[in-house]
Backbone of each chain as nested JSON, in Angstrom:
{
  "chains": [
    {"id": "A", "residues": [
      {"number": 1, "name": "UNK", "atoms": {"N": [11.678, -86.363, -104.042], "CA": [11.969, -86.995, -103.35], "C": [13.425, -86.71, -103.456]}},
      {"number": 2, "name": "UNK", "atoms": {"N": [14.502, -87.783, -102.514], "CA": [16.129, -87.479, -102.019], "C": [16.731, -88.454, -102.386]}},
      {"number": 3, "name": "UNK", "atoms": {"N": [17.717, -88.114, -102.674], "CA": [19.038, -89.57, -102.861], "C": [19.86, -89.475, -102.356]}},
      {"number": 4, "name": "UNK", "atoms": {"N": [20.282, -90.77, -101.541], "CA": [21.196, -90.841, -100.828], "C": [21.771, -91.906, -100.826]}},
      {"number": 5, "name": "UNK", "atoms": {"N": [23.72, -91.336, -100.763], "CA": [24.765, -92.353, -101.135], "C": [25.347, -93.356, -99.41]}},
      {"number": 6, "name": "UNK", "atoms": {"N": [25.04, -93.85, -99.099], "CA": [25.353, -94.813, -97.458], "C": [26.624, -95.927, -98.263]}},
      {"number": 7, "name": "UNK", "atoms": {"N": [27.47, -95.725, -97.412], "CA": [29.132, -96.284, -97.742], "C": [29.729, -97.562, -96.175]}},
      {"number": 8, "name": "UNK", "atoms": {"N": [29.191, -98.188, -95.778], "CA": [29.823, -99.266, -94.964], "C": [31.173, -100.072, -94.871]}},
      {"number": 9, "name": "UNK", "atoms": {"N": [31.736, -99.48, -94.581], "CA": [32.501, -100.062, -94.313], "C": [33.258, -100.784, -93.3]}},
      {"number": 10, "name": "UNK", "atoms": {"N": [34.713, -102.211, -92.992], "CA": [34.893, -103.264, -92.792], "C": [35.817, -102.11, -91.074]}},
      {"number": 11, "name": "UNK", "atoms": {"N": [35.272, -101.957, -90.123], "CA": [36.456, -101.314, -89.176], "C": [38.071, -101.277, -89.056]}},
      {"number": 12, "name": "UNK", "atoms": {"N": [38.736, -100.766, -89.029], "CA": [40.161, -100.729, -89.366], "C": [40.829, -102.334, -88.585]}},
      {"number": 13, "name": "UNK", "atoms": {"N": [40.026, -102.227, -87.246], "CA": [40.737, -103.291, -86.17], "C": [40.234, -104.554, -86.373]}},
      {"number": 14, "name": "UNK", "atoms": {"N": [39.238, -104.68, -87.873], "CA": [38.934, -105.698, -87.971], "C": [39.691, -106.1, -89.228]}},
      {"number": 15, "name": "UNK", "atoms": {"N": [39.804, -107.632, -89.487], "CA": [40.468, -107.663, -90.627], "C": [39.32, -108.475, -91.541]}},
      {"number": 16, "name": "UNK", "atoms": {"N": [39.51, -108.202, -92.972], "CA": [38.744, -108.169, -94.445], "C": [39.222, -108.955, -95.328]}},
      {"number": 17, "name": "UNK", "atoms": {"N": [38.528, -110.604, -94.886], "CA": [39.731, -111.239, -95.33], "C": [39.314, -111.428, -97.196]}},
      {"number": 18, "name": "UNK", "atoms": {"N": [38.053, -110.38, -97.559], "CA": [38.091, -110.153, -98.991], "C": [38.405, -109.228, -99.289]}},
      {"number": 19, "name": "UNK", "atoms": {"N": [39.209, -108.569, -99.084], "CA": [39.998, -107.5, -99.555], "C": [41.622, -108.445, -99.468]}},
      {"number": 20, "name": "UNK", "atoms": {"N": [41.997, -108.625, -99.038], "CA": [42.624, -109.946, -98.817], "C": [42.748, -110.354, -100.448]}},
      {"number": 21, "name": "UNK", "atoms": {"N": [42.274, -110.936, -100.363], "CA": [42.044, -111.939, -101.115], "C": [41.986, -111.581, -103.032]}},
      {"number": 22, "name": "UNK", "atoms": {"N": [41.592, -110.348, -102.902], "CA": [40.945, -109.156, -103.85], "C": [42.624, -108.736, -104.695]}},
      {"number": 23, "name": "UNK", "atoms": {"N": [43.334, -108.346, -103.197], "CA": [44.957, -107.467, -103.275], "C": [45.35, -108.697, -103.667]}},
      {"number": 24, "name": "UNK", "atoms": {"N": [45.104, -109.938, -103.81], "CA": [46.38, -111.488, -103.837], "C": [45.953, -111.544, -105.391]}},
      {"number": 25, "name": "UNK", "atoms": {"N": [44.986, -111.503, -105.557], "CA": [44.216, -111.584, -107.068], "C": [45.03, -110.211, -107.894]}},
      {"number": 26, "name": "UNK", "atoms": {"N": [44.826, -108.527, -107.621], "CA": [45.672, -107.709, -108.347], "C": [46.87, -108.239, -108.544]}},
      {"number": 27, "name": "UNK", "atoms": {"N": [47.628, -108.409, -107.359], "CA": [49.39, -109.006, -106.939], "C": [49.64, -109.726, -108.614]}},
      {"number": 28, "name": "UNK", "atoms": {"N": [48.928, -111.087, -108.55], "CA": [48.835, -112.117, -108.974], "C": [49.114, -111.851, -110.697]}},
      {"number": 29, "name": "UNK", "atoms": {"N": [48.462, -110.863, -111.27], "CA": [47.998, -110.009, -112.145], "C": [49.326, -109.132, -112.544]}},
      {"number": 30, "name": "UNK", "atoms": {"N": [49.888, -108.765, -111.833], "CA": [50.861, -107.895, -112.211], "C": [51.139, -106.131, -111.3]}},
      {"number": 31, "name": "UNK", "atoms": {"N": [49.654, -105.685, -110.891], "CA": [49.733, -104.833, -110.034], "C": [49.962, -104.889, -108.851]}},
      {"number": 32, "name": "UNK", "atoms": {"N": [51.325, -104.629, -108.303], "CA": [52.091, -105.162, -107.146], "C": [52.473, -104.026, -105.883]}},
      {"number": 33, "name": "UNK", "atoms": {"N": [52.05, -102.728, -107.053], "CA": [52.048, -101.185, -106.27], "C": [50.572, -101.08, -105.169]}},
      {"number": 34, "name": "UNK", "atoms": {"N": [49.814, -102.706, -105.249], "CA": [48.401, -102.301, -104.558], "C": [49.2, -102.768, -103.049]}},
      {"number": 35, "name": "UNK", "atoms": {"N": [48.872, -102.018, -102.235], "CA": [49.696, -102.215, -100.916], "C": [48.29, -102.751, -99.18]}},
      {"number": 36, "name": "UNK", "atoms": {"N": [47.558, -102.303, -99.927], "CA": [46.07, -102.142, -99.205], "C": [45.317, -102.453, -99.925]}},
      {"number": 37, "name": "UNK", "atoms": {"N": [44.028, -102.968, -99.651], "CA": [42.631, -103.361, -100.53], "C": [41.728, -103.532, -99.319]}},
      {"number": 38, "name": "UNK", "atoms": {"N": [40.824, -102.409, -98.869], "CA": [39.599, -103.304, -97.803], "C": [38.59, -102.921, -99.18]}},
      {"number": 39, "name": "UNK", "atoms": {"N": [37.207, -103.86, -98.736], "CA": [36.227, -103.501, -99.74], "C": [34.989, -103.93, -98.671]}},
      {"number": 40, "name": "UNK", "atoms": {"N": [34.18, -102.719, -99.319], "CA": [33.137, -101.989, -98.585], "C": [31.61, -102.156, -99.238]}},
      {"number": 41, "name": "UNK", "atoms": {"N": [30.417, -101.807, -98.972], "CA": [29.194, -102.035, -99.706], "C": [29.009, -100.596, -99.545]}},
      {"number": 42, "name": "UNK", "atoms": {"N": [28.243, -100.187, -100.853], "CA": [27.792, -98.802, -101.256], "C": [26.355, -98.875, -101.647]}},
      {"number": 43, "name": "UNK", "atoms": {"N": [25.622, -98.41, -101.121], "CA": [24.474, -98.165, -101.827], "C": [23.871, -96.942, -102.065]}},
      {"number": 44, "name": "UNK", "atoms": {"N": [23.309, -96.782, -103.095], "CA": [22.173, -95.729, -103.589], "C": [20.484, -96.267, -103.57]}},
      {"number": 45, "name": "UNK", "atoms": {"N": [19.928, -95.427, -102.355], "CA": [18.412, -94.892, -101.914], "C": [17.685, -94.177, -102.892]}},
      {"number": 46, "name": "UNK", "atoms": {"N": [16.722, -93.74, -102.943], "CA": [15.396, -92.896, -102.978], "C": [15.07, -92.577, -102.619]}},
      {"number": 47, "name": "UNK", "atoms": {"N": [13.982, -91.493, -101.867], "CA": [13.593, -91.808, -100.618], "C": [12.358, -90.924, -100.438]}},
      {"number": 48, "name": "UNK", "atoms": {"N": [11.106, -91.257, -100.222], "CA": [10.364, -90.704, -101.073], "C": [9.881, -89.342, -99.947]}},
      {"number": 49, "name": "UNK", "atoms": {"N": [10.765, -88.05, -99.74], "CA": [10.679, -87.574, -98.493], "C": [11.333, -85.915, -99.513]}},
      {"number": 50, "name": "UNK", "atoms": {"N": [11.055, -85.534, -99.154], "CA": [11.461, -83.599, -98.746], "C": [12.248, -83.233, -97.944]}},
      {"number": 51, "name": "UNK", "atoms": {"N": [12.165, -83.727, -96.602], "CA": [12.279, -83.423, -96.211], "C": [13.819, -83.82, -95.635]}},
      {"number": 52, "name": "UNK", "atoms": {"N": [14.83, -82.969, -95.676], "CA": [16.284, -83.266, -95.374], "C": [16.589, -84.023, -94.272]}},
      {"number": 53, "name": "UNK", "atoms": {"N": [16.268, -83.048, -93.095], "CA": [16.336, -83.665, -92.217], "C": [15.251, -84.594, -90.801]}},
      {"number": 54, "name": "UNK", "atoms": {"N": [14.232, -85.061, -91.859], "CA": [14.047, -86.06, -91.317], "C": [14.888, -87.454, -92.21]}},
      {"number": 55, "name": "UNK", "atoms": {"N": [15.031, -86.754, -93.554], "CA": [15.386, -88.208, -93.796], "C": [16.734, -88.737, -93.593]}},
      {"number": 56, "name": "UNK", "atoms": {"N": [17.891, -87.56, -93.067], "CA": [18.52, -87.705, -92.458], "C": [19.089, -88.679, -90.983]}},
      {"number": 57, "name": "UNK", "atoms": {"N": [18.143, -87.991, -90.11], "CA": [17.899, -89.273, -89.092], "C": [17.626, -90.616, -88.783]}},
      {"number": 58, "name": "UNK", "atoms": {"N": [16.535, -90.477, -90.822], "CA": [15.713, -92.339, -91.215], "C": [16.753, -92.768, -91.736]}},
      {"number": 59, "name": "UNK", "atoms": {"N": [17.956, -92.244, -92.342], "CA": [18.732, -93.196, -92.95], "C": [19.872, -93.138, -91.877]}},
      {"number": 60, "name": "UNK", "atoms": {"N": [20.216, -92.285, -90.716], "CA": [21.043, -92.704, -89.261], "C": [20.389, -94.358, -88.376]}},
      {"number": 61, "name": "UNK", "atoms": {"N": [18.588, -94.548, -89.012], "CA": [18.035, -95.448, -88.08], "C": [18.55, -96.673, -89.273]}},
      {"number": 62, "name": "UNK", "atoms": {"N": [18.192, -96.6, -90.34], "CA": [18.493, -97.844, -91.424], "C": [19.79, -98.193, -91.048]}},
      {"number": 63, "name": "UNK", "atoms": {"N": [20.773, -97.66, -90.807], "CA": [22.598, -98.325, -90.849], "C": [21.984, -98.674, -89.424]}},
      {"number": 64, "name": "UNK", "atoms": {"N": [21.323, -98.191, -88.394], "CA": [22.518, -98.381, -86.964], "C": [21.351, -100.113, -87.322]}},
      {"number": 65, "name": "UNK", "atoms": {"N": [19.979, -100.328, -87.947], "CA": [19.042, -101.215, -87.218], "C": [19.072, -102.488, -88.786]}},
      {"number": 66, "name": "UNK", "atoms": {"N": [19.937, -101.943, -89.564], "CA": [19.854, -103.717, -90.777], "C": [21.108, -103.053, -92.258]}},
      {"number": 67, "name": "UNK", "atoms": {"N": [21.591, -101.7, -92.32], "CA": [22.082, -101.895, -93.099], "C": [23.18, -101.89, -92.836]}},
      {"number": 68, "name": "UNK", "atoms": {"N": [23.911, -101.231, -91.446], "CA": [25.429, -101.517, -90.951], "C": [25.649, -103.004, -89.457]}},
      {"number": 69, "name": "UNK", "atoms": {"N": [26.541, -103.509, -89.88], "CA": [26.132, -104.484, -88.329], "C": [27.509, -103.362, -87.493]}},
      {"number": 70, "name": "UNK", "atoms": {"N": [26.846, -102.574, -86.206], "CA": [27.997, -101.508, -85.999], "C": [29.046, -102.398, -84.725]}},
      {"number": 71, "name": "UNK", "atoms": {"N": [29.148, -103.792, -85.018], "CA": [29.932, -104.294, -84.303], "C": [31.529, -104.303, -84.732]}},
      {"number": 72, "name": "UNK", "atoms": {"N": [31.232, -104.612, -85.938], "CA": [32.559, -104.838, -86.876], "C": [32.475, -104.122, -88.063]}},
      {"number": 73, "name": "UNK", "atoms": {"N": [31.258, -102.51, -88.939], "CA": [31.738, -102.627, -89.312], "C": [31.292, -100.993, -89.07]}},
      {"number": 74, "name": "UNK", "atoms": {"N": [31.498, -99.709, -90.166], "CA": [31.531, -98.437, -90.004], "C": [30.304, -97.854, -91.219]}},
      {"number": 75, "name": "UNK", "atoms": {"N": [29.589, -97.181, -90.742], "CA": [28.892, -96.114, -91.759], "C": [29.077, -95.287, -92.036]}},
      {"number": 76, "name": "UNK", "atoms": {"N": [29.352, -94.291, -93.376], "CA": [28.678, -92.746, -93.735], "C": [27.389, -92.795, -94.674]}},
      {"number": 77, "name": "UNK", "atoms": {"N": [27.076, -91.597, -95.064], "CA": [25.859, -91.543, -95.992], "C": [25.96, -90.212, -95.978]}},
      {"number": 78, "name": "UNK", "atoms": {"N": [25.201, -89.567, -97.395], "CA": [25.285, -88.522, -97.629], "C": [23.699, -88.386, -98.432]}},
      {"number": 79, "name": "UNK", "atoms": {"N": [23.541, -86.979, -98.427], "CA": [22.341, -86.755, -99.392], "C": [22.49, -85.456, -100.037]}},
      {"number": 80, "name": "UNK", "atoms": {"N": [22.203, -85.975, -101.068], "CA": [21.89, -85.582, -102.271], "C": [20.739, -84.249, -102.72]}},
      {"number": 81, "name": "UNK", "atoms": {"N": [20.854, -83.165, -103.396], "CA": [19.507, -82.134, -103.651], "C": [18.103, -83.346, -104.208]}}
    ]},
    {"id": "B", "residues": [
      {"number": 1, "name": "UNK", "atoms": {"N": [52.654, -92.801, -101.421], "CA": [51.246, -93.628, -101.678], "C": [50.659, -92.528, -101.718]}},
      {"number": 2, "name": "UNK", "atoms": {"N": [49.553, -93.448, -102.538], "CA": [48.495, -92.516, -102.771], "C": [46.911, -93.306, -102.575]}},
      {"number": 3, "name": "UNK", "atoms": {"N": [46.199, -92.649, -102.145], "CA": [44.919, -93.493, -101.762], "C": [43.882, -93.734, -103.115]}},
      {"number": 4, "name": "UNK", "atoms": {"N": [42.953, -94.279, -103.255], "CA": [42.196, -94.525, -104.113], "C": [40.766, -94.85, -103.338]}},
      {"number": 5, "name": "UNK", "atoms": {"N": [39.933, -94.254, -103.816], "CA": [38.737, -94.971, -103.783], "C": [37.696, -95.394, -105.426]}},
      {"number": 6, "name": "UNK", "atoms": {"N": [37.556, -96.926, -105.573], "CA": [36.903, -97.408, -106.057], "C": [34.942, -97.631, -106.201]}},
      {"number": 7, "name": "UNK", "atoms": {"N": [34.611, -97.083, -107.213], "CA": [32.838, -97.605, -106.432], "C": [32.452, -98.535, -107.746]}},
      {"number": 8, "name": "UNK", "atoms": {"N": [32.232, -99.727, -107.793], "CA": [31.121, -100.366, -108.969], "C": [29.763, -100.654, -108.365]}},
      {"number": 9, "name": "UNK", "atoms": {"N": [29.104, -100.553, -109.343], "CA": [27.714, -100.45, -109.156], "C": [27.024, -101.286, -110.619]}},
      {"number": 10, "name": "UNK", "atoms": {"N": [25.931, -101.544, -110.482], "CA": [25.008, -102.7, -111.109], "C": [24.842, -101.451, -111.739]}},
      {"number": 11, "name": "UNK", "atoms": {"N": [24.643, -102.006, -113.661], "CA": [24.225, -100.758, -113.794], "C": [22.881, -100.957, -114.535]}},
      {"number": 12, "name": "UNK", "atoms": {"N": [22.127, -99.475, -114.86], "CA": [20.627, -99.536, -114.607], "C": [19.518, -100.692, -115.13]}},
      {"number": 13, "name": "UNK", "atoms": {"N": [20.069, -101.36, -116.475], "CA": [19.389, -102.048, -116.843], "C": [19.471, -103.665, -116.38]}},
      {"number": 14, "name": "UNK", "atoms": {"N": [20.382, -103.761, -115.674], "CA": [20.612, -105.078, -114.731], "C": [19.974, -104.925, -113.425]}},
      {"number": 15, "name": "UNK", "atoms": {"N": [18.991, -106.314, -113.517], "CA": [18.067, -106.281, -112.406], "C": [19.135, -106.678, -110.528]}},
      {"number": 16, "name": "UNK", "atoms": {"N": [18.93, -106.659, -109.529], "CA": [19.703, -106.087, -107.994], "C": [18.968, -106.798, -107.214]}},
      {"number": 17, "name": "UNK", "atoms": {"N": [18.786, -107.94, -107.511], "CA": [18.181, -109.092, -106.548], "C": [18.549, -108.464, -105.101]}},
      {"number": 18, "name": "UNK", "atoms": {"N": [20.286, -108.698, -104.2], "CA": [20.48, -108.312, -103.546], "C": [19.622, -106.365, -103.325]}},
      {"number": 19, "name": "UNK", "atoms": {"N": [19.333, -105.909, -103.774], "CA": [18.974, -104.411, -103.375], "C": [17.978, -104.521, -103.22]}},
      {"number": 20, "name": "UNK", "atoms": {"N": [17.175, -105.654, -104.327], "CA": [15.625, -105.743, -103.956], "C": [15.57, -106.201, -102.399]}},
      {"number": 21, "name": "UNK", "atoms": {"N": [16.22, -107.301, -102.108], "CA": [15.887, -107.873, -100.873], "C": [16.211, -107.152, -99.806]}},
      {"number": 22, "name": "UNK", "atoms": {"N": [17.055, -106.115, -99.722], "CA": [17.504, -104.917, -99.148], "C": [16.051, -104.134, -98.497]}},
      {"number": 23, "name": "UNK", "atoms": {"N": [15.782, -103.466, -99.99], "CA": [14.843, -103.064, -99.676], "C": [13.237, -103.643, -99.146]}},
      {"number": 24, "name": "UNK", "atoms": {"N": [13.119, -104.464, -99.3], "CA": [12.209, -105.497, -98.851], "C": [12.455, -105.689, -96.578]}},
      {"number": 25, "name": "UNK", "atoms": {"N": [13.099, -105.428, -97.243], "CA": [14.213, -105.726, -95.171], "C": [13.68, -104.516, -94.625]}},
      {"number": 26, "name": "UNK", "atoms": {"N": [14.101, -103.04, -95.482], "CA": [13.494, -102.144, -94.91], "C": [12.039, -101.615, -94.685]}},
      {"number": 27, "name": "UNK", "atoms": {"N": [11.481, -102.061, -95.636], "CA": [9.6, -101.899, -95.749], "C": [9.295, -102.574, -94.773]}},
      {"number": 28, "name": "UNK", "atoms": {"N": [9.497, -103.577, -94.095], "CA": [9.054, -104.563, -93.181], "C": [9.387, -104.538, -92.283]}},
      {"number": 29, "name": "UNK", "atoms": {"N": [10.607, -103.22, -91.383], "CA": [10.446, -102.472, -90.664], "C": [10.248, -101.25, -90.309]}},
      {"number": 30, "name": "UNK", "atoms": {"N": [9.188, -100.885, -91.43], "CA": [8.796, -99.8, -91.077], "C": [9.177, -98.405, -91.93]}},
      {"number": 31, "name": "UNK", "atoms": {"N": [10.544, -98.446, -92.989], "CA": [10.905, -97.884, -93.697], "C": [10.384, -97.369, -94.878]}},
      {"number": 32, "name": "UNK", "atoms": {"N": [9.317, -97.32, -95.31], "CA": [8.377, -97.543, -96.298], "C": [8.812, -96.472, -96.998]}},
      {"number": 33, "name": "UNK", "atoms": {"N": [9.256, -95.339, -97.08], "CA": [9.368, -94.503, -97.705], "C": [11.016, -94.682, -98.449]}},
      {"number": 34, "name": "UNK", "atoms": {"N": [11.332, -95.962, -99.095], "CA": [12.369, -96.097, -99.736], "C": [12.086, -96.493, -100.992]}},
      {"number": 35, "name": "UNK", "atoms": {"N": [12.211, -95.65, -102.078], "CA": [11.277, -96.375, -103.186], "C": [12.687, -97.123, -103.743]}},
      {"number": 36, "name": "UNK", "atoms": {"N": [13.616, -96.936, -104.133], "CA": [14.398, -97.699, -104.662], "C": [15.74, -97.769, -103.844]}},
      {"number": 37, "name": "UNK", "atoms": {"N": [16.737, -99.13, -103.823], "CA": [17.716, -99.231, -103.564], "C": [18.635, -100.096, -104.007]}},
      {"number": 38, "name": "UNK", "atoms": {"N": [19.935, -99.487, -104.418], "CA": [20.796, -100.794, -105.374], "C": [22.352, -100.874, -104.598]}},
      {"number": 39, "name": "UNK", "atoms": {"N": [23.013, -101.755, -104.26], "CA": [23.384, -102.139, -104.375], "C": [25.135, -102.405, -104.447]}},
      {"number": 40, "name": "UNK", "atoms": {"N": [26.156, -101.783, -104.373], "CA": [27.585, -102.134, -105.273], "C": [28.747, -102.25, -103.813]}},
      {"number": 41, "name": "UNK", "atoms": {"N": [30.243, -102.223, -104.747], "CA": [30.661, -102.275, -104.111], "C": [31.419, -101.251, -104.264]}},
      {"number": 42, "name": "UNK", "atoms": {"N": [32.216, -100.676, -102.641], "CA": [33.068, -99.65, -102.857], "C": [34.679, -100.245, -102.369]}},
      {"number": 43, "name": "UNK", "atoms": {"N": [35.842, -99.977, -102.584], "CA": [36.558, -100.051, -102.424], "C": [37.918, -99.094, -101.862]}},
      {"number": 44, "name": "UNK", "atoms": {"N": [38.27, -98.937, -101.167], "CA": [39.773, -98.302, -100.631], "C": [40.908, -98.59, -100.927]}},
      {"number": 45, "name": "UNK", "atoms": {"N": [42.128, -98.51, -101.383], "CA": [42.786, -99.061, -101.856], "C": [44.331, -98.181, -101.304]}},
      {"number": 46, "name": "UNK", "atoms": {"N": [44.993, -98.184, -101.275], "CA": [46.798, -97.673, -101.227], "C": [47.832, -97.719, -102.504]}},
      {"number": 47, "name": "UNK", "atoms": {"N": [48.049, -97.069, -103.065], "CA": [49.15, -97.46, -104.133], "C": [50.422, -96.833, -103.459]}},
      {"number": 48, "name": "UNK", "atoms": {"N": [51.211, -97.528, -104.093], "CA": [53.073, -97.438, -103.653], "C": [53.335, -97.188, -104.725]}},
      {"number": 49, "name": "UNK", "atoms": {"N": [52.619, -95.502, -104.809], "CA": [53.599, -94.528, -106.174], "C": [52.834, -93.154, -106.075]}},
      {"number": 50, "name": "UNK", "atoms": {"N": [53.947, -92.268, -106.526], "CA": [53.017, -90.828, -106.122], "C": [52.845, -90.084, -107.616]}},
      {"number": 51, "name": "UNK", "atoms": {"N": [53.057, -90.956, -108.663], "CA": [52.527, -90.285, -109.687], "C": [51.406, -90.677, -110.4]}},
      {"number": 52, "name": "UNK", "atoms": {"N": [50.722, -89.534, -110.275], "CA": [48.758, -89.353, -110.61], "C": [48.278, -90.012, -111.661]}},
      {"number": 53, "name": "UNK", "atoms": {"N": [49.176, -89.204, -112.69], "CA": [48.926, -90.19, -114.132], "C": [49.151, -91.461, -114.05]}},
      {"number": 54, "name": "UNK", "atoms": {"N": [49.477, -92.042, -113.811], "CA": [50.221, -93.359, -113.506], "C": [48.897, -94.678, -113.107]}},
      {"number": 55, "name": "UNK", "atoms": {"N": [49.07, -93.997, -111.441], "CA": [47.708, -94.639, -110.885], "C": [46.758, -94.155, -111.611]}},
      {"number": 56, "name": "UNK", "atoms": {"N": [46.118, -93.009, -112.02], "CA": [45.136, -93.371, -112.523], "C": [45.278, -94.521, -113.918]}},
      {"number": 57, "name": "UNK", "atoms": {"N": [45.962, -94.43, -114.696], "CA": [46.035, -95.714, -115.738], "C": [46.216, -97.105, -115.393]}},
      {"number": 58, "name": "UNK", "atoms": {"N": [47.01, -96.973, -113.775], "CA": [46.576, -98.55, -113.65], "C": [45.444, -98.835, -112.819]}},
      {"number": 59, "name": "UNK", "atoms": {"N": [44.945, -97.576, -112.092], "CA": [43.244, -97.949, -111.57], "C": [42.649, -98.589, -112.849]}},
      {"number": 60, "name": "UNK", "atoms": {"N": [42.012, -98.08, -113.642], "CA": [41.117, -98.068, -114.644], "C": [41.933, -99.676, -115.265]}},
      {"number": 61, "name": "UNK", "atoms": {"N": [42.751, -99.94, -115.409], "CA": [43.345, -101.572, -115.445], "C": [43.032, -102.125, -115.028]}},
      {"number": 62, "name": "UNK", "atoms": {"N": [43.075, -102.14, -113.968], "CA": [42.486, -102.719, -112.75], "C": [41.163, -103.032, -112.419]}},
      {"number": 63, "name": "UNK", "atoms": {"N": [39.869, -102.291, -112.57], "CA": [38.482, -102.293, -113.055], "C": [38.772, -102.996, -114.059]}},
      {"number": 64, "name": "UNK", "atoms": {"N": [39.055, -102.551, -115.226], "CA": [38.873, -103.599, -116.72], "C": [39.082, -104.701, -116.128]}},
      {"number": 65, "name": "UNK", "atoms": {"N": [40.31, -105.335, -115.883], "CA": [40.358, -106.684, -115.753], "C": [40.188, -107.434, -114.333]}},
      {"number": 66, "name": "UNK", "atoms": {"N": [39.961, -106.798, -112.761], "CA": [39.579, -107.511, -112.352], "C": [38.613, -107.585, -110.939]}},
      {"number": 67, "name": "UNK", "atoms": {"N": [38.843, -105.859, -111.054], "CA": [37.706, -105.073, -109.843], "C": [35.944, -105.374, -110.681]}},
      {"number": 68, "name": "UNK", "atoms": {"N": [35.687, -104.968, -111.969], "CA": [34.957, -105.19, -111.791], "C": [34.404, -106.313, -113.214]}},
      {"number": 69, "name": "UNK", "atoms": {"N": [33.019, -106.222, -113.728], "CA": [32.354, -107.348, -114.346], "C": [31.427, -106.176, -115.293]}},
      {"number": 70, "name": "UNK", "atoms": {"N": [32.741, -105.716, -116.502], "CA": [32.124, -104.923, -117.199], "C": [30.575, -105.215, -118.286]}},
      {"number": 71, "name": "UNK", "atoms": {"N": [30.403, -106.146, -118.004], "CA": [29.408, -106.904, -118.747], "C": [28.628, -106.051, -118.065]}},
      {"number": 72, "name": "UNK", "atoms": {"N": [28.69, -105.937, -117.192], "CA": [26.943, -105.645, -116.277], "C": [27.361, -104.875, -114.936]}},
      {"number": 73, "name": "UNK", "atoms": {"N": [28.476, -104.445, -114.877], "CA": [28.868, -103.625, -113.797], "C": [29.213, -101.996, -114.298]}},
      {"number": 74, "name": "UNK", "atoms": {"N": [29.391, -101.204, -114.019], "CA": [30.026, -99.688, -114.141], "C": [30.824, -99.353, -112.916]}},
      {"number": 75, "name": "UNK", "atoms": {"N": [31.549, -98.781, -113.378], "CA": [32.9, -98.571, -112.249], "C": [33.424, -97.251, -112.491]}},
      {"number": 76, "name": "UNK", "atoms": {"N": [33.619, -96.61, -111.217], "CA": [34.241, -94.667, -111.266], "C": [35.591, -94.807, -109.743]}},
      {"number": 77, "name": "UNK", "atoms": {"N": [35.976, -93.994, -110.273], "CA": [37.513, -94.097, -109.062], "C": [37.859, -92.73, -108.705]}},
      {"number": 78, "name": "UNK", "atoms": {"N": [38.45, -93.021, -107.584], "CA": [39.031, -91.011, -107.016], "C": [40.49, -91.045, -106.416]}},
      {"number": 79, "name": "UNK", "atoms": {"N": [41.039, -90.624, -107.303], "CA": [42.466, -90.112, -106.548], "C": [42.323, -89.365, -105.132]}},
      {"number": 80, "name": "UNK", "atoms": {"N": [42.792, -89.986, -104.282], "CA": [43.053, -88.653, -103.409], "C": [44.263, -87.864, -102.807]}},
      {"number": 81, "name": "UNK", "atoms": {"N": [45.544, -87.138, -102.314], "CA": [45.748, -86.944, -102.121], "C": [47.24, -87.842, -101.656]}}
    ]}
  ]
}
């Protein structure tokens, strides 16, 4: 059993209206020091395998095929022990 | 200027229907090794301050007040240099 963490973020060149809205909400309640805010997804997975190399390859395939929209999003992943 | 990362996750005792749906989608395209999958939010912030201690306190306030729903979500944050 391996645990993995996947981070999917919107590319820097792409607008993030959700982040802009949350930044505006923070400003409106007094957190004016927030100069920028971008929102992404964070996923925790449990994989039924003990082969780290295979798990990394499979994670990359999952991200490319389903977890991230690579036109507008970047992804990265980490495997835990 | 300090950069911060905020992770908001659904508490273990709370159902995560979005995660269940994504897990099902992964299974249906052949990634049957995924035993569990939970989805949270990941935020990158830039803060207009150089005081790390103040920034940490302010981040905690932001999470408690606006970024996380502490009834059903946990949060954690990291400050970068």
